[in-house]
Every structure is written in structure tokens, then in C-alpha cells.
N, C-alpha and C positions, 0 to 999 in steps of 0.2 A: 504494500500500500504506500509506504514511504521509506525513504532512506536519506538521512541527512547527517552532516557532521555536527558535533556538539563539543563544548568545552566545559569541563567540570573540574574545579580546583586546579586550574592551569593545565590539565591534561586534555589533549585532543582525543575525541572518541567518535563513535558512530552510534546513531539511534536508528533502529530498524523496526517498522511495524508491518506485520503480515497476518494473513488469515490462514488457518490450517484446519482440516477436518480432524477432529479428535477421535479417540478410540470409541467413544460412546455415540458416534454418529452426528454430533453437534459441531458446528463451526466455532472455533475459538479465534480470538484476536490476540496476538502476542506482540508485546512491546519489549524490545531488548536494547540494552546499552552495552557497548563493548569499549573497554579502555585497556591500554597496555602501559604499564609502568615498569621500567627496568626490563626484567625478563618474565614478568607476570602478566597474565591476561585476566581481567576482571569482567564478568558478565552479570548484569543485573537484568532479571527477567520478570515480567508481569504478564499474566494471562487471565482471560475471562471469556465467558460465552460472548460471542460477537454482539448480541443484542443488549448485553449488560455493560459493554466496554466503557461507554461514555459516563455511566453512573459511577464507575469505579475510578475514573480519571483523577478526581481530587485525592484519593488515597494513593494512587500511583505517583502523582506529583509530589505529595508530601514525603513519601518514602525516598524518591529520587533526590529531592532537595536536601534531605538529611543523610544521604549516603556519602561517605567520605573515604577517599583512598589516601593513605598516608605512606 
């Protein structure tokens, strides 16, 4: 659905949003952030049923804003 560059705590990363058919037959929307620091890869993943995605967005945003890589 989307793919964009982001900066978090001075680290450049990638934000990816996509839909996927889940094992229960329901479509899920997945939001992932990828960051590399030194030799470590950090992946922050949020997932919900596609029809519930926007209602969970405030929770996702709060968790992302409070996520810190040191």
C-alpha cells in the first residue's frame, strides 16, 4: 500500500504498509518499520484486521512515538 523513508532518533529507516491474507481467511493490514543501527536490524510490526486498521492507528502511533533505539 505504501513504502516511505522515515527518520527516528536520527536513524534513517523504512515504513512499509501492506495487506496480506491471514491464516484465518481474513485480510490483515500490516505496518512495519525497519531500522539498522550498527550491525543490528530492528523491526517494529503492527497488524490488525484491515477493517479495524484505522481505529487502531492512535495506538500504533503512540507505540511508535515511544519506541527508542539506543
